[in-house]
N, C-alpha and C positions, 0 to 999 in steps of 0.2 A: 510460243513456248514460255512457260513461266520461269522467270529468273530465280535463282536461289542465292541466298546470302547467309553467311555464318555470323551469329550474333550471340552475345551473352544474355543471361536472363535479366540482369540489371539494366542493360542497354535497351532490351526489348520492353521492359516496364516503362522506361523513360520515353521510348518512342510511342507507346500506347498513350501515355499521358499527353504528349504533344499533339497527337492526331485527334484524340477524343476530347481533349481539353478537360480531362478529369482523370483522377487516379484510378487504377484498376480495382475492381471489387475485391474485398478482402479475401473472399472464398477462392478467387482465381488468381491472386496476386503472384503466387509462385508456380502457377501452372503454365509451363512454357508452351505446351501444345494449344491450350485455349487462347493464350495471348497472341501467339503467332497466327492463329486462324483469324482473329479479329483484325489484326494489323494487316494481314495479307488481303482482306476484303477491300482495303483502302489503297494500299501501295501496289498491289498486284505482284508482290515479291514473296516467294516462299522462303521462310526463315529456318535455319538449322541451329540447334543448340551448340554453340562454340565449345562449351565446356565438355559436353559429351564427345564431340568430334576430336578434341585434343586428347581426351582419355583413351579413345580407341586407337589413335595414332601411337600413343605411348605404349599401349598394350601390344600392338603389332610389332613395334620396334623391339620391345623386350623379348617377344617370342622369336623374332628373327635372330636376335643375339644368341639365344640358347641353341639355335639350330645351326650355328656356324661350325665349321670343321674343327674337331677337337684338337687337331694337330696345331692349329693356329693358337689355341689356348696354351698349348705346351711351350710354344716358342715365345709367347708374349710374356714380358717381364711384369710382375705384379706392380701395381702403382704404389709408389711410396706415399704413406700417409704423412701429410704435412703437419708437423708439430706446431701448434699455435703458441707463438711466443708472447710473453706479456708485453703489452704495448702495441701489438699488431692491429688491435681494433681501431678502425677509423670511423668517426662519426660522419654519416652521410646526412648533410643538413636537410636536403629536400625530402628525406624520409619522414619528416615531421608531417608532411601532407597526407600520409597514409591514414586510413580509417582506424588502424590499431593504435595510433598514437594517443596515450592518455592525456587528459586535460592538464594534469600536473606538469607535464613536460612543456606545454605551451606557456606556462607561467615563467619558465626559465628561458624563454625565447631570446631575450636580449643577451643573456650569458652565452648561449649557444652561438649566437650571431658573432660574438667577439672572437670565437675560436674557429669559425668557418672560413674556408679558403675562398678566394675570389671565384674559382670555378664552381664551388658548391653554391655560392650565392647566386651566380648566373643561372645555374640549373634550377634552383629554388624558384627564381623569378619566372622562368619559362613554364615550369609546371604549375605554379600558382596562377599564372596569367592564361594558361591553356595554349601556349605557343608550341609545345613539344608535340612530337608525333606519337599518338597512342591514346589510351583511355584516360579521360580526365581524372585527376586525383580527387579523393574524397573531400579534402580540405582546400581544394582549389577555389578561386574566387567564385566561379560560376556555380559549382555544386553547393558551396556554402551559402550563397545568396538564395538558391532554391530552397534549402532547408530552413533558412531563417524566415522566409516568406510563409512556408507551411506551418512552422512552429508558432509564428505570430498569429496566423489564422486560427490555429488550434486554441491558443490562449483566449482569443476573442470569443470563440465558440463556447468554451468552458464558462466564461463569465455570462454569456447569454443564457446558457442552460441553468446556471445558478440563479439568475434573476427571474427565470421562468418559474421558479418555485413559488413565487409570490405574485398576487394580483395587484396589491397596493403599490402605488408609485413610490411612496415613502420608504417601503422596505426594499424596493429595487434600488433606490438611491443609496441605501445603507450598504448594499453589496458593492456598489461603485466606490464608496468611501473606504471600505475594507481593502478592496483591490488596490486603490491608490496608495495605501500605506506601504505596499510592497513594490511600488514603481522604482526602477533603477535610479531615476533622476532624484527621487527623494532620499534614497539611501546613500547615494554616491555623490551627488552634486548639490545637496541642500546647503545654501550659503549660511544658514543659521548654525550649522554644525561646526563650521570653521575647520580647524585641524582634526576634528573628531569624525570626519567622514570615513566611511568604510571603503577601502580600496576596491575598485571594480573587479579586479582579478579574483578577489576573495568572495565576491557576492554569490557565485554559484555554490560554494560551500555553505554559506549562510542560508541560502534558500533550501538546500538539501537538508540541513539540520532542522530548519523551521518546518519543512514538510513532514519530517519524522515527528516533530512535536505536534503538529496539527492532526496527524493521524492518531496519535495517542490521545490527544484532547478529544477527538471525535469518539474514540472508543470509550473514554471515560464518561463523556456526556451520555452516550447510549446506556451505559450501566447506571448512571445516576437517574436518568429518566425512568428506567425500569424500576429502580428502587422507589422512586417517588410515586410510581403507579401501584406497586404491590403493597407498600407499607400502609397507606391509608385504608386500604381494603382489609388488611389483616387486623388493624387497630379497630375498625368498625365491627368486624366479626367478633373480636375479643370482647368488645363492649356489650354487644348484643347477647353473646353467650354468657357473659358475667351477669348481666341483668336477669337472664332466664334462670341462672343458677341461684341467684339471690332470692328471686321470687319463690323458687321451689323450696329453698332452705327455710324461708320464713313460714311458709305454709306447713312444712313438716314440724317446725318448732311449735306452732300453734296447736297442731294435733297432739303432739306429745304433752304439752301443758294441760290440755283438756283431759288426756288419758290419765295423767298424774292426779289431777283434781278429782276425777271420777273414781279413782282407785279407793276401795274401802280402807279405812284406817284401822287395820288390825294386823296382828303379827303374822297371820297367814298370808298376807299380801305384801309383807316387807320385801321379800325377794323380787317380786314383780315390780314394786314401786321403785326400788333401788336401781333395777335394770333400766326402767324408763328414765330415771334421772341421769344415769350415765349416758344413755343415748341422747338425751336432751343436751347435756353438756357438750358432747362431741359435735352436735349440730350447731350449737351456739359458737363453739370454737371455730368451726369452718366458716360460719357467717362473719365472724369478727375478722378472721384472716382475709376473707374475700373483700370486705368493705373498707378495711384499713390499709390493705396492701402489705401488712407486716405479718411475720410468722410468730411474733410475740403475742401471747395470750395471758399476760401477767394478771390482768384484772380477773379473769375467770379462775385462774389458779389461786389467787389470793382469797377469793370468796368461795368458801367451801359450800358448793351447792349450785344447782343449775337455775336458770331463768331469773336470777336475782337482779339482773341488769335491766329488766323489762318492767 
């Protein structure tokens, strides 16, 4: 007969990791049924979700409560709500070991230690050391050591992936040099800094702010590289289009000059000749603006007549 055992999802994940010597696949990490099946193949023990079992028990208890004899409800005195007096709150020192404890609170550890009772200190020691009966605390020594190892491996892997972007050894070495700039030993224990070293407790905040800066720097660089890609192309196209326009204008000016020259010199053709001259002046004006880059056409305006600059 297969044994059955109640277990939480978190403990089942850890058991899988110990047996398989590897973390569960991301896709099945929170799948209790899949994990229990894989672990059962090795341990020959059937696992039940402890969270689900507890929920069912609580639900049954609640249902039974409402099915009690109503006469008992009538005789039962309503529970008096305890009024919380100011100063009743008592700091439980070992609660620091809970997962929900923010890092900012750990910075105040020494201050909290001063106001903790001997009993609280003893309980903290037992839970941190894993000597108490029950589930290991998130910030206990064993659990924290596991996470430190995983996080250290993750950092090493990120550096490897970054170095893999380059084939040249020189560029890979540059990545190592950049990473070394952020080593805790350099920021916190550098003897050259003397009294100017950064307190280790504040380094996580420094890294968080620097990570924000680096993300913004990466975003800025992407935009800058896109600009450096687009701008030369636009400038090249503008130059080519400008050259084409200049060539066209010069040809049109030559044609107009020839038409004016061939126009008969008589009063009957004065209107035609003047129209050609006005058109020629407009073309010369456009050409001057195009080649000089200025909107001023003072020379053409000062000289009454077209084509006198040629």
